[in-house]
C-alpha positions in Angstrom: 6.1 20.2 14.8 9.7 19.0 16.3 10.7 15.7 17.1 13.6 14.8 19.4 15.0 11.0 19.2 17.5 9.8 21.3 20.3 9.1 19.9 21.8 6.1 22.3 18.1 4.7 23.5 18.4 1.1 21.9 14.5 1.1 23.6 14.1 3.3 20.4 13.3 0.2 18.9 10.6 -1.4 20.8 6.8 -0.7 20.9 6.8 1.7 23.8 9.3 4.0 22.7 8.0 7.0 21.7 9.6 10.5 20.4 9.7 14.1 22.4 7.3 16.5 20.9 6.9 20.0 20.1 4.9 22.9 18.3 6.5 25.9 17.0 5.1 29.0 18.0 4.4 31.7 15.5 7.9 32.8 15.5 9.0 29.7 15.1 10.8 29.2 18.6 9.7 25.7 20.8 10.8 24.0 24.1 11.3 20.8 25.2 11.5 20.2 28.7 12.3 17.3 31.3 14.6 15.9 28.9 17.3 13.0 30.5 20.9 13.6 30.0 22.2 12.4 26.1 22.0 12.9 22.5 19.3 13.6 20.4 18.8 13.6 16.8 16.5 16.8 15.8 13.3 15.6 13.7 11.1 18.7 11.7 8.4 18.4 10.4 6.4 21.4 8.7 3.7 21.2 5.0 5.5 21.7 2.5 8.7 21.7 3.4 11.9 18.9 3.3 12.4 16.6 6.4 15.2 14.4 7.2 13.3 11.8 7.2 12.6 12.6 3.6 14.7 9.4 1.8 14.9 7.1 4.0 12.6 3.6 2.9 10.8 1.6 5.6 13.4 -0.7 6.9 12.3 -4.5 6.5 15.1 -6.2 8.0 18.3 -5.5 10.6 20.9 -4.3 7.2 17.6 -1.8 6.0 17.6 -0.7 9.8 20.9 -0.1 10.1 21.5 1.8 7.0 18.3 3.8 7.9 19.6 5.0 11.1 22.9 5.8 10.0 21.5 8.0 7.5 19.3 10.0 9.9 22.8 10.7 11.7 24.0 12.3 8.0 20.7 14.5 7.6 19.4 15.1 11.0 21.1 18.4 13.3 22.2 16.3 16.8 21.8 18.3 20.1 23.2 17.3 23.4 21.5 17.2 26.8 24.2 17.6 29.7 22.8 17.4 33.5 20.4 20.5 33.4 22.3 22.9 31.2 19.7 24.1 28.0 20.5 23.0 24.8 20.0 25.3 22.0 19.5 24.0 18.0 18.1 26.2 15.2 16.9 24.9 12.3 16.4 25.9 9.0 13.8 23.8 6.8 14.5 24.1 2.9 10.9 23.6 0.9 10.0 20.4 -1.4 9.1 20.3 -4.9 5.6 20.7 -5.8 3.5 18.7 -8.7 -0.1 19.6 -9.3 -2.5 19.0 -11.6 -5.8 16.7 -12.7 -7.5 13.3 -13.1 -10.9 13.5 -15.5 -12.8 10.6 -16.8 -12.2 9.6 -20.4 -15.4 11.0 -20.7 -14.1 14.5 -19.7 -15.8 14.3 -16.2 -13.8 15.3 -12.8 -12.7 12.0 -11.1 -13.0 13.3 -7.4 -12.0 11.9 -4.2 -8.8 9.4 -5.3 -5.9 9.1 -3.9 -2.8 10.3 -6.0 0.2 7.9 -5.4 3.6 9.5 -6.0 6.3 6.9 -6.4 9.9 7.0 -5.9 11.1 5.4 -9.4 13.9 3.6 -7.7 11.8 1.0 -6.0 13.4 -2.1 -4.0 14.0 -5.8 -5.1 13.2 -8.4 -2.4 13.1 -12.2 -3.6 13.2 -10.9 -6.9 10.3 -9.5 -6.9 10.6 -5.6 -7.3 8.2 -4.0 -4.1 7.9 -0.8 -3.5 8.7 0.6 0.0 6.8 3.6 1.7 9.1 6.5 2.1 9.2 7.2 5.7 9.1 11.2 6.0 5.9 10.5 3.7 4.6 8.7 6.1 5.4 10.8 9.2 3.7 13.4 7.3 0.6 11.8 6.5 0.6 10.6 10.2 1.4 13.8 12.0 0.5 16.8 9.4 -2.8 14.5 8.5 -1.6 15.0 4.6 -4.2 13.3 2.9 -3.0 13.5 -1.2 -6.8 12.8 -2.2 -8.4 14.7 -5.8 -11.0 17.6 -4.7 -14.5 18.1 -6.3 -12.9 19.3 -9.5 -9.9 16.7 -9.9 -7.3 18.6 -9.0 -4.5 17.5 -6.7 -1.5 19.2 -5.1 1.7 17.4 -4.0 4.2 19.6 -1.4 7.1 18.9 0.6 8.5 16.4 -1.8 12.3 15.6 -1.9 14.4 15.5 -5.0 14.7 12.4 -7.2 12.5 10.6 -9.8 8.7 10.0 -9.7 5.7 8.4 -11.4 2.1 8.9 -10.2 -0.6 6.4 -9.8 -3.7 6.4 -9.4 -6.2 3.3 -8.6 -9.2 3.4 -10.4 -11.8 2.0 -8.0 -14.4 -0.6 -9.6 -15.9 -1.9 -5.6 -18.9 -0.4 -4.1 -18.7 0.8 -0.7 -15.5 1.7 1.6 -12.8 -0.7 2.4 -11.4 1.3 6.0 -8.8 -1.3 6.0 -7.8 0.2 2.7 -7.8 3.8 3.7 -5.4 2.8 6.3 -2.6 1.3 4.7 -2.8 4.0 1.9 -2.8 6.8 4.3 0.5 4.8 6.3 1.5 4.3 2.9 1.1 7.1 0.4 3.8 6.5 -2.0 2.8 1.6 -2.2 -0.3 1.6 -4.5 -2.6 -0.7 -2.9 -1.9 -4.5 -4.6 -4.0 -6.7 -6.7 -5.7 -2.3 -7.8 -5.9 -1.2 -11.2 -3.4 1.6 -11.6 -3.5 4.4 -13.9 0.2 6.2 -14.2 1.5 9.5 -15.3 1.2 9.3 -19.1 -2.2 7.3 -19.9 -0.8 3.6 -19.0 -1.4 0.7 -17.1 2.1 -0.6 -17.5 4.3 1.1 -14.6 7.4 0.6 -17.2 6.0 3.2 -19.4 4.6 5.5 -16.8 5.7 9.2 -17.5 8.7 10.1 -15.7 9.4 13.2 -13.5 13.0 14.8 -12.9 12.5 16.8 -9.2 14.3 18.7 -7.4 13.7 20.9 -4.2 11.7 24.2 -4.7 10.4 23.0 -8.6 6.4 23.4 -9.4 5.5 20.9 -11.7 1.9 21.9 -13.0 -0.5 20.5 -15.4 -0.3 17.3 -15.2 -3.3 15.4 -15.8 -4.5 11.6 -15.4 -7.2 10.2 -17.5 -9.0 7.1 -16.4 -10.5 4.9 -18.8 -14.2 4.3 -19.4 -14.2 1.8 -21.9 -12.1 -1.2 -23.2 -12.3 -2.6 -19.8 -13.7 -6.0 -19.0 -15.0 -8.5 -16.2 -14.0 -12.1 -15.9 -15.8 -15.0 -13.2 -17.2 -17.9 -13.7 -17.2 -20.5 -11.0 -15.0 -22.9 -8.7 -15.8 -26.3 -8.2 -15.1 -30.4 -8.2 -15.0 -33.1 -10.1 -18.5 -34.0 -9.1 -20.1 -30.5 -9.6 -19.8 -29.6 -5.5 -19.1 -25.7 -5.4 -16.1 -24.7 -3.7 -16.6 -22.0 -0.8 -13.1 -21.0 1.0 -9.8 -20.0 -1.6 -8.1 -17.8 -3.5 -8.2 -16.6 -7.5 -5.3 -14.6 -8.6 -5.4 -13.1 -11.9 -2.3 -12.0 -13.5 -1.3 -10.1 -16.4 1.0 -12.8 -18.5 3.1 -10.3 -20.1 3.2 -7.1 -17.3 3.9 -8.5 -13.6 2.4 -5.4 -12.0 -1.3 -6.0 -13.6 -2.2 -8.2 -11.3 -5.4 -9.9 -9.2 -7.0 -11.1 -6.5 -10.6 -11.9 -5.7 -12.1 -14.5 -2.9 -14.6 -17.5 -4.0 -17.5 -16.8 -2.3 -20.0 -19.4 -0.7 -22.3 -20.5 -4.4 -18.1 -21.5 -5.6 -18.0 -18.3 -8.0 -15.4 -15.3 -7.9 -16.0 -11.9 -10.1 -13.2 -9.1 -11.1 -13.6 -6.2 -12.3 -12.0 -3.0 -14.7 -9.8 -5.8 -16.3 -7.3 -4.0 -19.2 -7.5 -6.4 -21.9 -4.4 -9.0 -22.4 -3.8 -12.8 -21.7 -4.0 -13.9 -17.8 -3.1 -16.5 -16.4 -6.1 -17.9 -13.8 -4.6 -19.6 -10.2 -6.8 -20.9 -8.1 -5.1 -21.0 -4.8 -5.8 -23.1 -1.3 -9.3 -24.2 -3.1 -11.7 -26.1 0.0 -15.4 -26.6 1.0 -15.0 -25.9 4.9 -18.4 -25.8 7.0 -17.4 -22.5 8.5 -16.2 -19.9 5.8 -15.0 -17.2 7.1 -17.0 -13.4 6.7 -14.4 -11.1 4.5 -12.0 -12.1 1.8 -8.5 -12.4 2.2 -5.0 -12.3 0.2 -2.9 -15.0 -0.5 -0.2 -14.1 2.0 -3.2 -14.1 4.8 -4.4 -17.8 4.2 -2.6 -19.7 6.4 -4.7 -17.5 9.2 -7.7 -18.2 7.8 -7.0 -21.8 6.9 -6.5 -22.4 10.8 -9.9 -21.0 11.4 -11.9 -23.0 9.3 -13.1 -26.7 9.0 -12.6 -28.3 6.0 -14.7 -31.2 4.4 -13.1 -31.6 1.4 -9.6 -29.8 0.1 -8.7 -29.7 -3.7 -4.8 -28.8 -6.1 -3.9 -25.8 -6.8 -4.9 -25.3 -10.5 -4.0 -22.8 -13.2 -5.1 -21.6 -16.5 -4.7 -19.4 -19.1 -7.9 -16.8 -20.5 -7.7 -14.2 -23.1 -9.3 -11.1 -22.2 -9.7 -9.3 -25.2 -13.2 -7.3 -26.8 -16.4 -8.7 -24.4 -16.5 -9.7 -21.1 -15.6 -13.7 -19.9 -18.7 -14.8 -17.5 -18.4 -18.2 -18.7 -15.4 -19.5 -17.1 -16.0 -23.3 -15.1 -13.1 -24.3 -13.1 -13.3 -28.0 -12.2 -10.9 -28.5 -9.3 -9.3 -32.7 -8.6 -9.2 -33.6 -4.7 -6.2 -33.1 -3.0 -4.9 -34.9 0.4 -7.3 -32.7 3.7 -4.7 -30.6 6.3 -3.5 -32.7 8.7 -4.5 -30.8 11.6 -6.8 -27.4 12.0 -7.0 -25.0 15.3 -8.6 -21.9 15.2 -6.4 -19.4 14.1 -5.5 -16.8 17.6 -7.9 -13.8 17.2 -4.2 -11.5 16.8 -3.6 -13.1 12.6 -6.7 -12.1 11.3 -8.0 -9.0 10.6 -9.8 -7.2 12.7 -13.9 -7.8 12.4 -13.4 -11.1 11.0 -15.1 -13.8 12.7 -14.7 -17.7 12.2 -17.5 -19.9 13.8 -15.2 -23.6 15.1 -17.4 -26.5 13.9 
């Protein structure tokens, strides 16, 4: 697939901007007709081969966008269209690296249908916190080439078209029943960024990102025989109930569970209608439990949400009581923790509540204002 991006068209920053796309024939030729005069970056996507977009992290601000644009100018061929003349550009593709292996459970059975995330070790930082940004090339391959880096029925995986660099692998061990379509879409668009608040097992069979085995890859390299083992033992559940000082159960809020030693091991869940909460698949360690936005409301939402989504959900409910943020420490050792009873102190109700516009809530979420 060949994409032409107008290098001088400022409209490319708007949502309505579209690239000019052509599919190559068997002999590698392609034709794109009716192009207006201008300069165009040529982006080629082919399974197993490198793209000019590889290595370009998705911008988070104007400065990052400018840096990405400059990098694209360096890597992508440029073609000029003048008047009605025909322009020609020949493109030579370079094969990327290949990584293969398998994912198994600790009893030796294959772990099937699980995503394998390939992360560049060079992470970016924002606001003092390490945050991985997706690679533009990997995103485009996932969107246009429908590459799904999942394990097959024998637990095997194969990742190709990898640009040179230092990488670690991560596999998310799923302890939840059912399919989360939102997470599936996120993973399709962010194939190098594991979803937050999930237990990741890294290459080298560790829960700790800093201890992961790192692979140095060059274009054309093949690394095979990798095995990642997902534990079936040594993981626990943490559950409890949240109430006011008078014993009334909460029915709205977020519960965060964070490892006090490794900031990358963190989980979240929501308070249910009966005030209860539950985490599954928690490694042994010392954790901080934090209750945020605890309330008793008339119309609790019908879907879960995370801390950064809380303001939209708060505007869509009618609170009766509000509770102060509360923290405590819990040790997860050789047994499950199933008896946490957390009492929260009342605090001032929000001054005003309005129904959140539909655009601010995830698709499918309904609130019932009174």
